[in-house]
DOTI-815093 format. One line per field, with one value per residue (C-alpha): residue number from 1; residue in three letters; chain; x, y, z. Coordinates in nm, 4 decimals. Example, Ala and Ser with C-alpha at 12.3 -4.5 7.8 and 13.67 -1.06 7.14 Angstrom:
% DOTI-815093
num: c(1, 2) $
residuo: c(ALA, SER) $
cadena: c(A, A) $
px: c(1.2300, 1.3670) $
py: c(-0.4500, -0.1060) $
pz: c(0.7800, 0.7140) $
This chain:
% DOTI-815093
num: c(1, 2, 3, 4, 5, 6, 7, 8, 9, 10, 11, 12, 13, 14, 15, 16, 17, 18, 19, 20, 21, 22, 23, 24, 25, 26, 27, 28, 29, 30, 31, 32, 33, 34, 35, 36, 37, 38, 39, 40, 41, 42, 43, 44, 45, 46, 47, 48, 49, 50, 51, 52, 53, 54, 55, 56, 57, 58, 59, 60, 61, 62, 63, 64, 65, 66, 67, 68, 69, 70, 71, 72, 73, 74, 75, 76, 77, 78, 79, 80, 81, 82, 83, 84, 85, 86, 87, 88, 89, 90, 91, 92, 93, 94, 95, 96, 97, 98, 99, 100, 101, 102, 103, 104, 105, 106, 107, 108, 109, 110, 111, 112, 113, 114, 115, 116, 117, 118, 119, 120, 121, 122, 123, 124) $
residuo: c(MET, GLY, LEU, ALA, ALA, ARG, THR, PHE, ALA, ASN, ALA, LEU, VAL, LEU, GLY, VAL, HIS, GLY, ARG, LEU, ASP, GLN, ASP, ASN, CYS, ASP, ALA, PHE, ARG, ALA, ASP, LEU, MET, THR, HIS, VAL, GLU, ARG, SER, ALA, HIS, GLN, GLY, GLY, VAL, VAL, ILE, LEU, ASP, LEU, SER, GLY, LEU, GLU, TYR, VAL, SER, SER, ALA, GLY, LEU, ARG, CYS, PHE, MET, LEU, ALA, SER, ARG, GLN, ALA, LYS, ALA, GLN, HIS, GLY, ARG, ILE, PHE, VAL, ALA, ALA, LEU, GLN, PRO, MET, VAL, THR, GLU, ILE, PHE, GLU, ILE, SER, HIS, PHE, ASN, MET, VAL, PHE, GLN, VAL, PHE, PRO, THR, VAL, ARG, GLU, ALA, LEU, ALA, ALA, SER, SER, LEU, GLU, ALA, ALA, ALA, ALA, PHE, ASP, GLN, ALA) $
cadena: c(A, A, A, A, A, A, A, A, A, A, A, A, A, A, A, A, A, A, A, A, A, A, A, A, A, A, A, A, A, A, A, A, A, A, A, A, A, A, A, A, A, A, A, A, A, A, A, A, A, A, A, A, A, A, A, A, A, A, A, A, A, A, A, A, A, A, A, A, A, A, A, A, A, A, A, A, A, A, A, A, A, A, A, A, A, A, A, A, A, A, A, A, A, A, A, A, A, A, A, A, A, A, A, A, A, A, A, A, A, A, A, A, A, A, A, A, A, A, A, A, A, A, A, A) $
px: c(6.1067, 6.0040, 5.7320, 5.4546, 5.3795, 5.0598, 4.9757, 4.6294, 4.6362, 4.8621, 4.8763, 5.1335, 5.0140, 5.2915, 5.1970, 5.4052, 5.4077, 5.5446, 5.7416, 5.9283, 6.2092, 6.5877, 6.6653, 6.5043, 6.4565, 6.7553, 6.6550, 6.2942, 6.3846, 6.6044, 6.3265, 6.0616, 6.2665, 6.3115, 5.9367, 5.8710, 6.1185, 5.9800, 5.6189, 5.6977, 5.8657, 5.5581, 5.3199, 5.1538, 5.0918, 5.2286, 4.9817, 5.1278, 4.8959, 4.9746, 4.7117, 4.9928, 5.2158, 5.2016, 5.4414, 5.6514, 5.9318, 6.0774, 6.3321, 6.0412, 5.8688, 6.1898, 6.1768, 5.8252, 5.9266, 6.2224, 6.0000, 5.7447, 6.0124, 6.1502, 5.8013, 5.7228, 6.0624, 5.9746, 5.6119, 5.4944, 5.2377, 5.2263, 4.9053, 4.8772, 4.5842, 4.4359, 4.6396, 4.6169, 4.4996, 4.8507, 5.0005, 4.7101, 4.7887, 5.1580, 5.0753, 4.8423, 5.0853, 5.3667, 5.1291, 5.2133, 4.8437, 4.9071, 5.2054, 5.0324, 4.6827, 4.5484, 4.2569, 4.0609, 4.1000, 4.3213, 4.0122, 3.9449, 4.3063, 4.2902, 3.9686, 4.1401, 4.4297, 4.2238, 3.9028, 4.1062, 4.2967, 3.9757, 3.8144, 4.1238, 4.1079, 3.7413, 3.8104, 4.0980) $
py: c(14.6160, 14.7293, 14.9768, 14.8712, 15.1802, 15.2575, 15.5840, 15.7417, 16.0717, 16.3018, 16.0707, 15.8046, 15.5327, 15.3447, 15.0197, 14.9545, 14.5918, 14.4001, 14.5645, 14.8901, 14.8923, 14.9527, 14.6484, 14.7823, 15.1537, 15.2846, 15.1057, 15.2079, 15.5701, 15.5833, 15.4341, 15.6609, 15.9778, 15.9034, 15.8787, 16.1884, 16.3980, 16.2803, 16.3407, 16.6872, 16.7866, 16.6676, 16.8579, 16.5411, 16.3806, 16.0615, 15.8468, 15.5839, 15.2833, 15.1374, 14.8606, 14.6046, 14.7628, 14.5431, 14.7418, 15.0600, 15.1295, 15.4685, 15.4220, 15.3787, 15.6869, 15.8817, 15.7719, 15.9062, 16.2310, 16.2817, 16.2147, 16.4663, 16.7335, 16.6665, 16.6874, 17.0164, 17.1622, 17.0796, 17.1875, 16.8294, 16.6436, 16.3068, 16.1480, 15.8215, 15.5832, 15.2549, 15.2130, 14.8853, 14.9169, 14.8782, 15.1311, 15.3709, 15.3458, 15.4126, 15.7136, 15.8491, 15.7992, 15.9659, 16.2382, 16.1485, 16.1782, 16.5531, 16.5510, 16.3672, 16.3874, 16.0411, 15.8850, 15.5668, 15.4403, 15.4936, 15.6017, 15.8844, 16.0006, 16.0034, 16.2049, 16.4604, 16.4884, 16.5369, 16.4421, 16.2994, 16.0644, 15.9391, 15.8854, 15.6918, 15.4758, 15.4043, 15.2942, 15.0623) $
pz: c(8.2777, 7.9320, 7.8549, 7.6216, 7.4102, 7.2226, 7.0496, 7.0350, 6.8421, 7.0469, 7.3494, 7.4225, 7.6564, 7.8303, 8.0021, 8.3131, 8.4416, 8.7354, 9.0174, 9.0016, 9.2523, 9.2794, 9.0692, 8.7509, 8.8177, 8.6184, 8.2970, 8.3492, 8.4058, 8.0934, 7.8766, 8.0305, 7.9884, 7.6185, 7.5745, 7.7820, 7.5854, 7.2488, 7.3581, 7.4907, 7.1643, 6.9736, 7.2031, 7.3299, 7.6643, 7.8198, 8.0035, 8.2345, 8.2411, 8.5804, 8.5671, 8.5492, 8.8118, 9.1240, 9.3470, 9.3418, 9.5869, 9.6868, 9.4059, 9.1572, 9.2949, 9.2367, 8.8724, 8.8442, 9.0071, 8.7716, 8.4734, 8.6030, 8.6410, 8.2928, 8.1406, 8.3170, 8.2146, 7.8501, 7.8769, 7.8537, 8.0575, 8.2320, 8.3546, 8.5473, 8.5114, 8.6324, 8.9542, 9.1412, 9.5062, 9.6529, 9.4145, 9.4867, 9.8574, 9.7962, 9.5779, 9.8468, 10.1356, 9.9407, 9.8103, 9.4460, 9.3766, 9.4166, 9.1846, 8.8982, 8.7620, 8.8443, 8.6478, 8.7216, 8.3628, 8.0625, 7.8677, 8.1133, 8.0997, 7.7175, 7.7309, 7.9562, 7.7133, 7.3959, 7.2185, 6.9319, 7.1685, 7.3269, 6.9856, 6.8600, 7.1729, 7.1160, 6.7584, 6.8556) $
């Protein structure tokens, strides 16, 4: 599972697609952690665009939790946006909607990160 990365000013939007489970979690986590570390050092925010994520298992949730902890330790931020209904339900049941700031759209997450990021998104 690769992450499709797009940059808008100080915000890095990572598109997550398919299923996130034990089969692909380790590779996903390694890729995500690299992006989180780079973004935190640059003072930006990572926005996980979950519009293409069909399913997340407990192993996938663990990846998200580890990334959140790493971001907080490095004074970085991670937002999640555009969750599919099944993923929304999983986030609510596991209370991950209290761990992450969740936004209905990527545009709204960008606006919460900075005006420059939202403007760059609007111009793209």
